[in-house]
N, C-alpha and C positions, 0 to 999 in steps of 0.2 A: 113384445119380444118376453118370453118366456124366460124364467128366473133357472139359474142351474146349480146343482151343489154334485158335490162329491159321496158317494158313498165308499164310506173305509172298507176295510178289510172287519172289521171291529165289528160293523151293523150301523154305527153312529154316521151322521153326515157334517160334512163343516161346510162351510160356503168360503167364497172364494169374491165376494160383492168387490172388495177391493184389492182384487188379485195375491199373487204372492205364490211358490214355488210351493208343490208340493209334492207331498211326500208318503209314499208306496209303490207296494210291487209296480218291475216293468213288463209291458206289453206282456212275454215270455212267462209271464209271474202270473198273469190273470188283470192285470192291470189293476184301473181304477176307474169303475163306473164313473158315469155323468147321469145325472137323474133330472127331468124336468118336473113342473111340478106339482105335476103326477102321480110322478114316481117311476116314470119309463127310463127305462135306459135308453140315452140317447145317441153315447159316443164313450168311447174308453180312452184314457191317458196315461201318462206312467209316471210315476214317483219320478220328480227331478224335472218335470215340464215345468214352466213358467207361466202363470196365467195372467194376463194382466185383464184389468176393469174398462167395462164399456165405454167411460171414459178416455182413458190412456187408450186404450184401441183404437177410438176413432182420431184420437190427435196423432198418433202415429202412421194412422193411415193419410189423412192430408196432408203432412210434412210431406211422407214418401210420396204421394201424389205430385207435391210441389217438386220436389226434387228429380222425377220422371221425367214432368215437362219442361225444365230446365234441359238436361240427356238430351230429350228429342230435339230439343234445339241447338246443342250440341256449344251451351253454356256450360263447361265443363266447372270453369270458378267455381258461379255461384253453388252447382251443382252439389260441389264438396262444402265448399263451407254450410248452405242448409245441413249434410246429412255430418257435419260435425256436430252441429249445435243438436242436431235428432238422438245422438251419439247422446251427449251430455244431458236431454234430457231424457234418456232413455236409465239413464245410469242414475237419476233423479226419482225416476218411478220408481225403481225398485229398489231405492233408499225408504224411497213413502212405505213402500211396500212390506219391510221389513221391519218396519216399527209395529205393524198390526198385523201382523203373518210372520212372526222371522221362521226362518230353515233351520 
């Protein structure tokens, strides 16, 4: 998996390996280029969007899949309990990000 960096309008780069809320222009204003290890632009994000680390993304996706499986089995009570736990965990993740990359 390639590492990504965000090219800021000033020409510098910043890493969001641990996640955080981006600061920069909107898509309509040119956005923030996402660069791969070679420096090639691979995507555009905009200021105010939140980026999650790979570890946090995997944790969110795993829990979302678990919730989805309970919903498919019509076990709404368990799905709702797990969704609440996931919500709290996402709040914790954002708090962790803010310690590293305050918005």
